[in-house]
C-alpha positions as CSV (number, residue, x, y, z in Angstrom):
1,M,0.0,0.0,0.0
2,Q,2.9,2.3,0.7
3,K,4.3,2.0,-2.8
4,R,0.9,2.4,-4.4
5,T,0.3,5.6,-2.3
6,Q,3.6,7.0,-3.4
7,K,2.7,6.4,-7.1
8,W,-0.6,8.2,-6.6
9,T,1.1,11.0,-4.9
10,V,3.7,11.5,-7.7
11,T,0.8,11.5,-10.2
12,A,-0.9,14.2,-8.3
13,I,2.2,16.5,-8.1
14,I,1.6,18.6,-11.2
15,V,-2.1,19.0,-10.4
16,I,-1.5,20.3,-6.9
17,I,1.4,22.5,-7.7
18,S,-0.4,24.1,-10.7
19,I,-2.9,25.4,-8.2
20,T,-1.1,26.0,-5.0
21,L,2.5,27.0,-5.8
22,L,4.6,28.9,-8.3
23,G,6.4,27.7,-11.3
24,S,5.8,28.2,-15.1
25,S,5.5,25.5,-17.7
26,F,8.9,24.1,-18.7
27,V,7.7,23.8,-22.3
28,A,7.2,27.6,-22.4
29,I,10.6,28.3,-20.9
30,F,12.8,25.9,-22.9
31,S,12.7,25.1,-26.6
32,P,14.1,21.6,-27.3
33,S,15.1,20.5,-30.8
34,Q,12.0,20.3,-33.0
35,N,13.3,17.2,-34.9
36,Q,13.0,15.1,-31.8
37,S,10.0,12.9,-30.8
38,P,7.6,14.5,-28.4
39,E,8.9,12.2,-25.6
40,A,12.5,13.2,-26.3
41,Q,11.6,16.9,-26.4
42,T,9.8,16.5,-23.0
43,Q,12.7,14.7,-21.5
44,E,15.2,17.3,-22.8
45,A,13.0,20.1,-21.5
46,L,12.8,18.5,-18.1
47,E,16.6,18.0,-17.9
48,R,17.2,21.6,-18.9
49,E,14.8,22.9,-16.3
50,Y,16.3,20.6,-13.7
51,L,19.7,22.2,-14.3
52,A,18.2,25.7,-14.1
53,R,16.4,24.9,-10.9
54,Q,19.5,23.3,-9.4
55,E,21.5,26.4,-10.1
56,R,18.8,28.7,-8.8
57,V,18.6,26.8,-5.5
58,Q,22.4,27.0,-5.1
59,Q,22.3,30.7,-5.7
60,L,19.6,31.2,-3.1
61,I,21.3,29.0,-0.6
62,E,24.3,31.4,-0.8
63,A,22.0,34.4,-0.5
64,V,20.4,33.0,2.7
65,E,23.7,32.0,4.2
66,S,25.0,35.6,3.7
67,N,21.8,37.0,5.4
68,P,20.3,34.3,7.6
69,D,17.7,36.7,9.2
70,N,16.1,37.6,5.9
71,I,12.7,35.9,6.0
72,E,11.9,36.8,2.4
73,A,15.1,35.1,1.2
74,Q,14.1,32.0,3.1
75,I,10.6,32.0,1.5
76,I,12.1,32.3,-1.9
77,L,14.6,29.5,-1.2
78,A,11.8,27.2,0.1
79,D,9.7,27.9,-3.0
80,A,12.7,27.1,-5.1
81,Y,13.2,23.8,-3.5
82,F,9.5,23.1,-3.9
83,D,9.5,24.1,-7.5
84,K,12.6,21.9,-8.1
85,S,10.8,19.0,-6.6
86,R,8.2,18.9,-9.3
87,V,11.0,18.5,-11.8
88,T,12.9,15.8,-9.9
89,G,9.5,14.1,-9.4
90,Q,8.9,14.0,-13.1
91,L,12.4,12.8,-13.8
92,N,12.0,10.0,-11.2
93,Y,15.0,11.3,-9.1
94,E,13.3,9.8,-6.1
95,D,16.0,10.5,-3.4
96,E,16.5,14.1,-4.7
97,N,12.8,14.7,-4.9
98,Q,12.4,13.7,-1.3
99,E,15.3,15.8,-0.3
100,D,13.9,18.8,-2.1
101,L,10.6,18.4,-0.4
102,Q,12.2,17.9,3.0
103,N,14.2,21.1,2.6
104,A,11.1,23.0,1.6
105,V,9.2,21.6,4.6
106,E,11.9,22.6,7.1
107,L,12.2,26.1,5.7
108,Y,8.4,26.6,5.7
109,Q,8.3,25.4,9.3
110,G,11.1,27.8,10.3
111,I,9.3,30.7,8.7
112,L,6.0,29.9,10.3
113,S,7.7,29.7,13.7
114,K,8.5,33.4,13.3
115,Q,5.3,34.6,11.7
116,D,1.8,33.5,10.9
117,N,1.2,33.3,7.2
118,N,-1.6,31.2,5.8
119,E,-0.1,31.3,2.3
120,I,3.1,29.7,3.7
121,A,1.0,27.2,5.7
122,L,-0.7,26.1,2.5
123,K,2.7,25.5,0.9
124,L,3.9,23.6,4.0
125,A,0.8,21.4,4.0
126,T,1.2,20.6,0.3
127,A,4.9,19.9,0.6
128,A,4.4,17.7,3.6
129,F,1.6,15.8,1.7
130,L,3.9,15.1,-1.2
131,L,6.7,14.1,1.1
132,G,4.4,11.6,2.7
133,D,4.3,13.2,6.1
134,T,0.6,12.7,6.5
135,E,0.4,13.8,10.2
136,L,2.1,17.2,9.5
137,A,0.1,17.8,6.3
138,E,-3.2,17.0,8.0
139,S,-2.6,19.1,11.1
140,T,-1.5,22.0,8.9
141,Y,-4.5,21.7,6.5
142,T,-6.8,21.5,9.6
143,K,-5.4,24.6,11.2
144,L,-5.5,26.5,8.0
145,L,-9.1,25.6,7.3
146,T,-10.1,26.6,10.8
147,E,-8.8,30.0,10.1
148,E,-9.9,30.1,6.4
149,P,-12.8,27.6,6.0
150,E,-13.4,28.7,2.4
151,N,-9.8,28.4,1.2
152,I,-10.4,26.4,-2.0
153,D,-6.8,25.3,-2.5
154,A,-6.7,24.0,1.1
155,L,-10.0,22.1,0.7
156,Y,-8.8,20.6,-2.5
157,G,-5.4,19.6,-1.1
158,Y,-6.8,18.2,2.1
159,G,-9.2,16.2,0.0
160,L,-6.3,14.7,-1.9
161,L,-4.6,13.8,1.3
162,L,-7.7,12.1,2.6
163,F,-8.2,10.2,-0.6
164,Y,-4.6,9.1,-1.4
165,N,-3.0,8.8,2.0
166,K,-5.8,7.8,4.2
167,Q,-8.4,6.2,1.8
168,E,-11.1,8.2,3.6
169,Y,-13.1,8.7,0.4
170,E,-16.3,10.1,1.9
171,Q,-14.5,12.7,3.9
172,A,-12.4,13.6,0.8
173,E,-15.6,14.1,-1.2
174,E,-17.0,16.4,1.5
175,K,-14.0,18.7,1.2
176,W,-14.3,18.7,-2.6
177,Q,-18.0,19.3,-2.5
178,E,-17.4,22.3,-0.2
179,A,-14.8,23.7,-2.6
180,L,-17.1,23.1,-5.6
181,K,-19.8,25.2,-4.1
182,I,-17.6,28.3,-3.8
183,T,-15.1,28.1,-6.6
184,T,-15.5,30.2,-9.7
185,D,-12.4,28.8,-11.5
186,E,-13.4,26.6,-14.3
187,Q,-10.3,24.5,-14.2
188,M,-10.7,23.9,-10.5
189,Q,-14.4,23.0,-11.0
190,A,-13.4,20.4,-13.6
191,R,-10.7,18.9,-11.3
192,L,-13.1,18.8,-8.4
193,E,-15.9,17.2,-10.4
194,E,-13.5,14.6,-11.8
195,M,-12.3,13.6,-8.3
196,I,-15.9,13.5,-7.0
197,K,-16.8,11.1,-9.8
198,V,-13.9,8.9,-8.8
199,V,-15.0,8.8,-5.2
200,Q,-18.6,8.1,-6.2
201,G,-17.4,5.3,-8.4
202,I,-15.4,3.7,-5.6
203,N,-18.4,4.0,-3.2
204,L,-20.7,2.5,-5.8
205,N,-18.4,-0.5,-6.4
206,A,-18.0,-1.0,-2.6
207,S,-21.8,-0.9,-2.2
208,E,-22.3,-3.5,-4.9
209,Q,-19.8,-5.8,-3.4
210,E,-21.4,-5.6,0.0
211,E,-24.9,-6.5,-1.3
212,P,-25.9,-9.9,0.1
213,E,-26.3,-12.7,-2.5
214,E,-29.8,-13.8,-3.2
215,K,-30.6,-17.3,-1.9
């Protein structure tokens, strides 16, 4: 179950990050050779972005080390680690992906220990979820939703956590239904509706399997 959950989590990375965190499309940033196959172009673009993200992180590490009390620099570095993690995830650099997420989590936690910031809390919850730290992610989502009950991204992310990590399908659907009622973003609506259909399909199959056989 652990490996299956990790595969689901990796699949969800791009969906989550596209909503909750920064980062532009690597296709728009890099232009690989046009005579390559689409798969090769995608791989080349990912590898180029990986090198760019790696260099960016190193530059920011040096900036933070030279001014360790600069909270804004720490936020930018944490975001850079998080943004790099979506590339290492797609490239299947598993150890480095986990390291990127762990670094992001630790930085976000340090920032939150010095100031309350719900935007940072959302990033922490998302990073912890992708890292597989269900306890930290859930406590962070719960606290955030207590303060901002209509935070659509938090409702969506918490629903993903409940679905993938805890297999609490009905509770996940509740979060997505709440978000669906208040979102005006068409892409988010489509994602929520898709996940709700998945949950309803699971519940229907489970119900059919539990029906007693006719004698």
